[in-house]
N, C-alpha and C positions, 0 to 999 in steps of 0.2 A: 587425522586429516588436517593438513595445514590450511590456515585461513588465507583467502585471497585479499591482499592489502587494498586493491582497487575497489573491491566490493564493500569494504567496511571503512570508507573514508568519512571523515567528519563533513557535514554540510547538509544539503537538502535530502529529505527522504523522497522516495519515488512518488508518493501522493503530492508532496509539495512541488516537485518538479513538473508533474503533469498539470497541476493547477496553474503554474506560471507559464509553461511552454507547451501545453497540450495541443494547441491548434497551430496551423501554419501562420495564421494572422497574429497570434500571440508571440510566436517565435520571431516573425518579421519585425514586429513592434519593439521587441526587446533588443534585437540586433540594431535597428535604427537608433534607438535610444543610446545604446552603447557606442555606436560609431559617431553619432552627432548629438551629444548631450545638450548642446545649445541651439539645436536646429540645423537643418541642412545648409552646408556651404559648398560651393563649387570647388573641387580640389585644384582646378587650374587657376581660376581668377579670384577665388574667395568670396564671390558674390552670393548674397542670400536671395537674389531675385529668381533663382531657379527653384524647382521643387522636386520632390521625390516622385518617381514614376509609379502610378497606380494602374493596375490592370483590372 
């Protein structure tokens, strides 16, 4: 049986992935950090006076 290349990629193991992104809050924080590594900036005016929406 042939190996599935996607299944055997180098990188995070499933337990590592779950530890880092296992909850919606962890996922949102990682996305926010990736999108705005230096803090949120308004895409229109570049101001830092605005904030991220929290529900």
